[in-house]
C-alpha positions in Angstrom: 46.1 169.3 196.7 46.5 172.1 199.3 44.3 175.2 198.8 45.9 178.3 197.3 46.2 181.1 199.8 44.8 184.3 198.2 45.3 187.5 200.1 42.5 189.9 200.7 42.5 193.4 199.2 43.7 196.0 201.7 40.9 198.3 200.7 37.9 196.0 200.5 36.8 192.3 201.2 37.6 191.2 197.6 40.5 188.9 196.7 43.7 190.7 195.7 45.3 190.3 192.3 48.5 192.3 193.0 50.8 193.2 195.9 52.6 196.5 196.1 55.9 195.6 197.7 56.9 199.3 198.1 53.6 200.2 200.0 52.7 196.9 201.6 49.2 197.1 200.1 47.2 194.3 198.4 44.8 195.4 195.6 41.8 193.7 193.9 41.2 194.7 190.3 38.6 197.4 191.2 40.7 199.0 193.8 43.8 198.8 191.6 41.9 200.6 188.8 40.9 203.4 191.3 44.4 203.7 192.7 46.0 203.8 189.2 43.6 206.4 188.0 44.0 208.5 191.1 47.8 208.6 190.7 47.6 209.3 186.9 44.9 212.0 187.5 47.1 213.8 190.1 50.1 213.7 187.7 48.0 214.8 184.7 46.8 217.9 186.6 50.4 218.8 187.3 51.7 218.3 183.8 48.8 219.4 181.5 48.5 223.1 181.7 45.2 224.1 180.0 44.4 227.7 179.1 41.4 229.4 180.7 38.4 228.4 178.7 37.8 230.6 175.8 35.3 230.1 173.0 36.6 228.0 170.1 40.0 227.5 171.8 41.2 223.9 171.8 44.1 222.1 173.3 45.2 219.2 171.0 47.1 216.3 172.6 48.9 213.8 170.3 49.0 210.5 172.3 51.9 208.4 171.0 50.7 204.8 171.0 52.4 201.6 169.9 49.9 198.9 170.6 51.6 197.8 173.8 50.2 197.8 177.4 51.8 201.2 178.4 50.4 203.3 175.6 47.0 201.4 175.9 46.7 202.5 179.5 47.9 206.0 178.6 45.2 206.4 175.9 42.4 204.9 178.0 43.2 207.0 181.1 43.6 210.2 179.1 40.2 209.5 177.5 38.7 208.7 181.0 39.8 212.1 182.4 39.4 214.3 179.3 36.5 212.9 177.4 34.0 215.3 178.8 36.1 218.4 178.1 35.0 220.2 175.0 38.2 222.2 174.9 40.5 219.2 174.6 41.0 217.0 171.5 42.9 213.7 171.7 44.6 212.2 168.6 46.3 208.8 168.7 49.5 208.5 166.7 51.4 205.3 165.8 54.7 204.9 164.1 55.4 201.9 161.8 59.0 201.0 162.2 58.9 198.2 159.6 59.5 195.1 161.8 58.0 191.9 160.3 55.7 189.9 162.5 55.8 192.5 165.3 54.5 195.8 164.2 51.4 194.7 162.3 49.6 193.0 165.2 50.6 195.8 167.6 49.3 198.5 165.2 46.0 196.6 164.9 45.7 196.6 168.7 46.4 200.4 168.8 43.9 201.1 166.1 41.2 198.9 167.7 41.6 200.7 171.0 41.5 204.2 169.4 38.4 203.3 167.5 36.6 201.9 170.5 37.2 205.2 172.3 36.2 207.3 169.4 39.7 208.8 169.0 41.2 209.8 165.7 44.0 207.3 164.7 46.9 208.6 162.6 50.0 206.6 161.5 53.1 207.0 159.4 56.0 204.7 158.5 59.8 205.1 158.6 59.8 204.8 154.8 57.4 207.8 154.5 59.9 209.7 156.6 62.8 208.8 154.3 64.3 206.2 156.7 64.8 202.5 156.0 62.7 199.9 157.6 64.2 198.6 160.8 64.5 195.0 159.6 66.8 196.2 156.8 68.7 198.6 159.2 69.5 195.6 161.4 70.9 193.7 158.4 73.3 196.4 157.3 74.4 197.7 160.7 77.5 195.3 160.7 78.5 196.8 157.3 78.0 200.4 158.5 80.1 199.7 161.6 83.1 198.9 159.5 83.1 202.4 158.1 81.9 204.3 161.2 83.6 203.4 164.5 80.8 204.8 166.7 78.2 202.4 165.3 80.1 199.4 166.7 78.7 200.0 170.2 75.2 200.6 169.0 72.2 198.3 169.2 69.2 198.5 166.7 67.3 200.4 169.3 69.9 203.3 168.9 68.7 203.8 165.3 65.0 203.0 166.0 64.8 205.4 169.0 66.1 208.3 166.9 63.8 207.5 163.9 60.8 207.0 166.2 61.3 210.4 167.8 61.3 212.0 164.3 58.1 210.1 163.6 56.4 211.3 166.7 57.5 214.9 166.0 56.0 214.6 162.5 52.7 213.2 163.8 52.6 216.0 166.3 53.2 218.6 163.6 50.6 217.1 161.3 48.1 217.1 164.2 49.0 220.7 165.2 49.4 219.3 168.7 50.0 221.5 171.8 51.2 218.5 173.8 52.6 215.0 173.1 51.7 212.3 175.6 54.2 209.4 176.0 53.5 206.1 177.8 56.7 205.8 179.9 55.9 203.9 183.1 57.8 204.0 186.4 60.3 201.2 185.4 61.0 203.0 182.1 61.7 206.3 183.8 63.9 204.7 186.5 65.9 202.8 183.9 66.5 206.0 181.8 67.6 208.0 184.9 70.1 205.2 185.8 71.4 205.1 182.2 72.0 208.8 182.2 73.7 208.8 185.5 75.9 205.9 184.4 77.0 207.9 181.4 77.3 211.2 183.4 74.9 212.7 180.9 73.3 215.6 182.8 71.9 217.2 179.7 69.8 214.2 178.9 68.5 214.1 182.5 67.5 217.8 182.2 65.7 217.0 178.9 63.6 214.2 180.4 59.9 214.6 180.2 57.7 216.1 181.5 58.5 219.4 179.7 55.5 221.3 181.1 57.7 223.6 183.3 60.7 223.7 181.0 59.6 223.7 177.4 61.9 223.5 174.4 61.2 226.2 171.9 59.6 224.9 168.7 58.6 221.6 170.1 55.3 220.5 171.7 56.0 219.7 175.4 56.1 216.0 176.3 53.9 214.8 179.2 54.3 211.4 180.9 51.1 210.9 183.0 51.8 207.2 183.9 55.3 207.8 185.0 54.6 206.8 188.6 52.9 203.5 187.7 55.1 200.4 187.9 55.1 198.1 184.8 53.4 195.3 186.7 50.5 197.5 187.8 50.2 198.9 184.2 49.7 195.4 182.9 47.3 194.4 185.7 45.2 197.5 185.0 45.2 196.8 181.2 44.1 193.2 181.8 41.5 194.2 184.4 39.8 196.5 181.8 40.4 194.0 178.9 42.2 196.6 176.8 43.6 195.4 173.5 47.4 195.3 173.6 50.2 193.3 172.0 52.5 191.8 174.6 55.4 190.5 172.6 58.8 192.1 172.8 60.4 193.6 169.7 62.6 190.9 168.1 65.6 193.3 167.9 65.4 194.6 171.5 67.5 191.9 173.1 70.7 193.8 172.1 69.6 197.0 173.8 71.7 198.4 176.7 68.4 199.1 178.4 67.9 195.4 179.1 70.9 195.5 181.4 69.6 198.5 183.3 66.1 196.9 183.5 67.6 193.9 185.3 69.7 196.2 187.6 66.7 198.3 188.5 64.6 195.2 189.1 67.2 193.8 191.5 67.6 197.1 193.3 63.8 197.3 193.7 63.6 193.8 195.1 66.4 194.6 197.6 65.1 198.0 198.5 61.4 198.6 197.6 60.9 202.2 196.5 64.2 202.4 194.6 62.4 203.2 191.3 60.5 206.1 192.9 63.8 207.4 194.4 65.6 207.4 191.1 62.8 209.4 189.4 62.5 211.8 192.3 66.2 212.4 192.1 65.9 213.4 188.5 63.1 215.7 189.3 65.2 217.3 192.0 68.0 217.9 189.6 65.7 219.4 187.0 64.0 221.6 189.7 67.4 223.0 190.8 68.3 223.7 187.2 65.0 225.4 186.5 65.4 227.7 189.6 68.8 228.7 188.4 67.4 229.8 185.0 64.4 231.8 186.1 63.5 235.0 184.2 62.8 238.2 186.1 59.1 237.3 186.1 59.9 234.0 187.9 59.2 231.9 184.8 61.7 229.5 183.5 63.4 230.5 180.2 62.4 228.4 177.2 65.2 226.1 176.1 66.4 227.1 172.7 67.4 224.3 170.3 69.1 224.4 166.9 67.4 223.6 163.6 69.1 220.8 161.8 71.0 222.2 158.7 69.7 219.3 156.6 66.1 218.5 157.6 65.2 221.5 159.8 64.2 219.3 162.8 65.1 220.4 166.3 68.5 219.2 167.5 71.2 220.1 170.0 73.8 219.8 167.3 74.2 221.4 163.8 73.0 218.2 162.1 70.5 215.9 163.9 71.3 212.3 164.7 68.5 211.1 162.3 70.2 212.8 159.3 73.6 211.4 160.3 72.2 207.9 160.6 70.2 208.2 157.3 73.5 209.2 155.6 75.1 206.0 156.9 72.3 203.9 155.6 72.2 205.6 152.2 75.9 204.9 151.8 75.1 201.1 151.9 72.1 201.3 149.5 
């Protein structure tokens, strides 16, 4: 049997575990860990604006975790950078969507990681928010679509994404959080940018996290510190540090439109390495131009003002939030 050719790390004599196509660099596990932390640390310094130290003043960050690799790396790296700061408190928050065989093992991983890092772990369920469990939502969606035309083009992720955002908002409110940290990696961000461009939805592009420089009034700003780390590197980092994470995909996600965009972005990246970075940089440029056009006299961007939902009071761009509309559809079938 011929010997397997293993490349050497570009930074040290150790064998490489991963190759960055977009940079031409090979990395061993130790050098990859240093590289990932360096990029996340640089982004965190840009996004997390901490007040000047004052006695008894704390910045509370609610870290949205799911039990998957992305949020595991997010929580571990935030702990790595902020654990010695007495003025910062991390809280790990996990939303239970009610998906049999999927959510329980992933929540166990999330709680195990939070406990190992000494971080408070909070959770809530869709049912506690007044929503139905996702397994039941999936069953009744065909019935709902017969009454409501717009539901026909929706996947279960359309409902789940709306409900999960409400759950994260609720956890952030309960934790009195100043920031909410989300575990969107580079692939996630590039896919979202492409989806928004395909739909011609400029508003969604402008609302993309991070919100540090363009906050929405009444909502804790979202930060996305791992947004420049490709999914493959996130997984390699998590495995190198033996972080607990659940690697199965949601059983309902195969219907999501994002699957198509994931494949398109992957093919584009294979053909032209650096495409993912380019897409996210493009969105940043659009947001920067918009922010400059809305500067106050003191050269600070105006806070975006959102409506309060007439039913639940949550922040929305409409009179009634999407969560309440979807909840009404579900109640009609109960």
